[in-house]
N, C-alpha and C positions, 0 to 999 in steps of 0.2 A: 580524507580526515572523519568524515560523517560515519562511514564504516567501521573505522578503528574506535571512534568514540561509541557507537553502538555496541562495538564487542565488548566494551568496558562496562558500559551502562546496564545492559540488560541482564548480564549475569548477576549484577547486584541485586536488582529488582524482582527476579524471577528466575524459572528452571525453563529453560527453551529447548524445544526439541522440534525437529524439522523433517518432513517426509517429502516425497515427490512420488508422481505416478511413474510405472517402469519405463525406462529408457527416456524419460525427459532430458531434453538438451536446450541448456539457455544460449540460443544462437547470438551472435553479434547481430544487430539492428533490430532486435525484436523489442515490443512495447510489453511491460510487465504490469497487470492490472490488479490491484489489491482492494480486498474491502477495507472500509474506514469506520472504525467504532468508537476511537479513542484517540486522545493527543500522544498516548503512548506507542501506539501501533507502528508509526514510520520508523522508529528506532529497532522494533522489534523484527519487521520486515528487513530492513538494512542488514541487521546482524544475522539473519537467516541467510539471506541471499549471499552474503560475504561467506559464509559458511561453504557455499556452492561456488565460491569462486567468482562472483559478480559483483561489480561496483557502478550501479546505475546511476545515470542522470535522474535527479527527482524532480517532478513537476509539483511545486508546492505553492500555499497561499503567499501572495506578494508581501503582506504583512511582516513577514520573517525577516526579510530583508531590512526591515527597519531596525531590527535589534542589533545594535552596533558591531559586536564581535561576530556574531552569528551570521549577519548579512554580508560582510566582506569575505567570509568563509565560502559561503554558498555562491557567490559570484566568482570567487577565484576557482572553486571547482566546477564550475560550469551548471549548476543546477539552474532550473528555469522557473522564474516567479509567474505566477498565474494572476493576472488581474483581470478578476471575474466583474461583469457590469462595465466595463472600460473599453475604450476604443484600441486600448492596447492588447486586449485580450487577443486579438489575433497574431499577435508578435510571439505568445507562446507556442502556439502552434508551428510557427515558422521556425524556432529554435529548435522544438523537439524534433520536426524533420530533419534539420540540419544534423543534429546530433544522431539521430538515426542513420542517414546516409554515411556518416563517419564510422559506423559500425558499434556506436555505443547502444547499451540497452537504456530504455527510458521507463521510469516508474512513475505512473499515472494513478490518481484516486478518481473513478470516473463519477462516483456517487457526489463528488464537488462539494461534500462537506461532512460533518458529524451530526446525525440527528440525534437529538437531546433526548435522553430517558434517565430519570431519577436513580436506577437501580443498576448492578453489575453484570445483570444478564444478557446473553448474547442473542442476536436476532439476524436474520438473514439480511444480506446487501438490500439496500434501497432502490430506487430507480435510477438508471445511468443517464448523464448528461450526453450529449451529442459530441462533444468535443473529441472523444475516443475514437468513434466512427468515422469522422473527418479527418484524424491523423492517418488512420489505418488505410483509409480509402486515396488519401494523398501519396502513401508511401509504399503500400503493398507488404507492411511488416507484419509478421506473425504476432498473434496475441498470446502472452503467456499469463494464464490465470492462477492467482494466489490467493488462498484463504488464510486468514489469521485467526487465532481466537485466544483468549485470555487477557487481552490488553486492557479490557474492563476491568479486569481484577486488580489492575494497577492504578488507572486513573478513570473515573467515571462521575457523572453526577454533576452536581454545583460545584463551584470554583472550591468552596470549603472542603468538600468530599474529595476533589480531586488532589488538593494540596495534603490531605490527611491520607490517602491511599498511598501516594507518592511516599510520604514519609516512613509508612510502615511497611512497604512492600518489601524492603531488605529482611525484615524479620518474619513476613508471612511468607515470602519467597512462592507467590503464586506459580502456578502451571500455565506455560505458554506455548501454543504449538501452531506453526507455519506449515501448509502444504502447498505444495508446486503442482499444478496440474497440467495434461498435456497440452501443448500448444495448438492454437487455432489458425488455421490458414483462411484469410479472409475469401468468404464466396457469397457475401451478401454486400449489401449496402444500407447505409442509413438506418432506420429504427430496427430492422432483420438483424444487421451486425451487432448494433447495441446490444439488443437481447440476448443474442447469442452470446456475448461476452458475459452478459450478467448471469446467465445461466450456469456458465463454466466457472465464474467465481463463486457463485452459490455454491456448487458441488463441492469446490477446493474448501471452502468456508465449513460447509457441512463435515467433512473429512476432519479438518482441524478441530473443529468444536467437539465431534464425536471423541477425539482423541483425549479430550479432558472431562467426557463425561457431562457435557452442557445438556440440558434437558431440551432445549429447542431442536438441537441435531438429533438427538437420540429419538424425538417425537416424530421427526421426520422419516 
């Protein structure tokens, strides 16, 4: 349902294009890691992955489950609430590991949140948290790096700016781009694995942002 909803919503607010490294395959039981810059980017990434025939389980902030209709839909489809700073936090990794063992793909936002910036410009992914490396060490799952750019052109900044951006996006139809990088096979542990994944997601983001002519990517 979330993928179908994204398929309808995303074309209404922007022009989505999708690319991938040569020969990329999204194998069952993979961990998909994407950069997180805007409240709009989960829908954009889901729409892009749906075009590639993938319907991942999403690890998302537990607060979304408190939204009446959305919460029930998320539970019904097997998506995973993340309780940060809570004794239930370990349950999220348990459920993600179970999904991977069943051959599902799991989408994780390893930055753990959205860094506030007042403008709509792109920036490279921030530091990754340790949950990704713990999940990969536990399961041996390949890591698929995904970079998205353009979501901040839909929603960014203050609450007022975000609402205004979402309201005007159907008229502006900003460019949106998602790039899927070559999967990583885990060869390291802990901080080294975390940094390898961040480097790969940063490269995918740079490709996506360059497609949109973003100065931050072109300068790099």
